C-alpha positions in Angstrom: 92.9 -25.9 41.6 92.5 -22.4 40.2 92.8 -19.2 42.1 93.8 -16.1 43.0 97.5 -15.8 44.7 95.7 -14.2 47.2 93.0 -16.9 48.1 94.1 -19.7 50.7 93.0 -23.0 50.9 93.8 -25.3 54.0 92.6 -28.4 55.6 91.2 -29.1 59.1 94.6 -28.5 60.5 95.1 -25.7 59.2 97.5 -27.3 56.6 97.3 -25.7 52.7 95.9 -27.6 50.5 97.4 -28.0 46.6 95.5 -30.9 45.2 95.8 -34.4 45.0 95.2 -36.0 47.9 92.4 -38.7 48.1 89.3 -38.6 50.5 87.4 -37.0 51.6 87.9 -32.8 52.9 86.9 -30.1 54.7 88.5 -27.0 53.5 89.0 -23.7 54.6 89.0 -20.9 52.9 90.7 -17.3 53.8 93.0 -14.5 52.5 96.8 -15.4 52.8 97.0 -11.0 52.7 94.8 -8.2 53.6 92.6 -6.5 51.4 93.5 -2.6 51.2 91.3 -2.1 48.0 88.2 0.2 48.2 86.2 -2.2 46.2 85.5 -5.7 47.1 87.5 -8.9 45.1 86.9 -12.0 44.1 88.4 -14.9 42.9 87.7 -18.0 40.6 88.0 -21.3 42.8 87.8 -24.3 41.2 88.0 -28.3 42.4 87.5 -30.9 40.8 87.4 -34.3 42.8 90.5 -37.3 41.9 88.2 -39.7 41.5 86.1 -38.4 38.8 83.3 -36.4 39.6 81.7 -32.8 38.5 84.8 -30.1 38.9 82.9 -27.6 40.9 83.1 -23.7 40.0 82.8 -20.9 42.5 83.3 -17.1 42.9 84.8 -16.6 46.5 84.8 -12.2 47.2 87.2 -10.5 49.7 85.0 -7.8 50.9 86.6 -4.3 50.8 88.5 -2.1 53.6 86.5 0.7 52.8 87.5 4.0 52.5 91.3 4.6 54.1 92.6 8.1 54.3 95.4 8.5 56.8 98.2 11.8 57.4 101.2 12.1 59.2 101.3 15.1 61.6 103.7 17.8 60.0 106.2 19.1 62.3 106.7 22.6 63.1 108.7 24.3 60.2 111.0 26.9 60.9 110.8 30.6 60.4 113.4 30.6 57.3 110.6 29.5 55.2 111.0 25.9 53.2 109.3 23.5 51.2 107.6 20.2 53.3 106.2 17.5 52.1 102.8 16.2 53.9 102.6 12.3 53.6 99.4 9.5 53.6 98.1 6.5 52.6 94.8 6.6 50.7 92.5 4.2 48.2 90.0 7.0 47.0 89.6 7.8 44.1 90.0 11.6 44.2 92.2 13.6 46.5 91.6 17.5 47.4 94.1 19.2 49.2 93.9 23.4 50.5 95.4 24.9 52.9 94.3 28.2 54.5 96.8 30.5 56.3 99.3 33.3 55.1 102.4 32.6 54.0 101.2 28.5 52.8 100.3 27.4 49.5 99.7 24.0 48.2 102.8 23.1 45.5 102.0 19.6 44.0 100.3 16.1 45.1 101.5 12.5 44.1 100.8 9.4 44.6 102.7 6.1 44.8 101.5 2.4 43.8 104.9 1.1 44.7 105.4 1.8 47.8 106.6 4.7 47.2 109.6 3.7 45.1 108.1 6.1 42.1 105.8 9.0 42.4 103.5 10.4 39.7 101.9 13.9 40.0 98.2 13.9 40.3 95.7 16.8 39.7 94.2 18.2 42.7 90.3 17.9 42.7 90.3 15.1 39.9 89.8 11.2 39.6 93.0 9.9 39.8 93.4 8.0 36.3 92.9 4.5 36.5 91.6 4.4 40.1 94.2 2.5 41.7 92.2 2.9 45.2 89.6 0.1 43.8 92.2 -2.6 44.3 95.0 -1.4 46.5 95.9 1.5 49.2 98.5 3.9 47.9 101.1 6.7 49.3 100.4 10.3 48.8 102.0 13.3 49.5 101.3 17.0 49.2 103.8 19.9 48.8 103.4 22.5 51.1 105.7 25.9 50.6 106.2 28.2 53.4 107.6 31.7 52.9 109.4 33.1 55.4 108.0 34.3 58.6 109.5 37.4 59.5 107.7 38.2 62.6 109.4 37.1 65.9 105.5 35.7 66.4 104.7 31.9 65.2 102.3 31.4 62.7 100.0 28.6 61.5 97.8 27.4 58.9 95.5 24.1 58.2 95.7 21.6 55.8 92.9 20.0 54.7 92.5 16.9 52.6 89.4 15.7 50.9 88.8 12.0 49.4 86.4 11.5 47.2 84.2 9.6 48.6 85.5 10.2 52.5 85.6 12.4 55.3 88.3 15.4 55.4 91.3 15.1 57.5 92.7 18.6 58.8 96.3 19.1 59.9 97.7 22.0 61.5 101.1 23.3 60.1 103.2 25.8 62.6 106.1 27.8 61.2 108.5 29.4 64.3 109.6 32.9 64.6 112.6 35.0 63.4 114.4 35.7 66.4 115.5 39.0 65.7 119.1 40.3 67.7 
């Protein structure tokens, strides 16, 4: 039985079918893993009867999960200034990160396709090389540089991440003021 690793084949009782059993069977075809890619994936599926007969060849589709863009809520940052990494998950082919607010700037944008073991810098607002989101969701992080806040009052900025395709997600970053003695 030829098929992709994510495709499962079970009998009426829910037992895995690996081939080699005689008799008439009703098969249930499904997936062993959720598909987080933006595009539909397919698997070839072939069955050859054990007692002669013609091999059956089919293509089994699994629908995509649609566009994904999730961003963690950034914390309040101290007034002394710092570099902040805001993390998220997406499967879109392009990410555009912008920030509005005095003292806040975008540093870099990175993605990881191996659950955070390695990170690759990508160009902001440009197609991501090899479009990894077509097949699976990836992690991303946006570096935000925050200058020292010399005021006793807090200030804030809005981080906007716009995917292509998809709808922008906005998060507020607040920086505390410096306490003067």
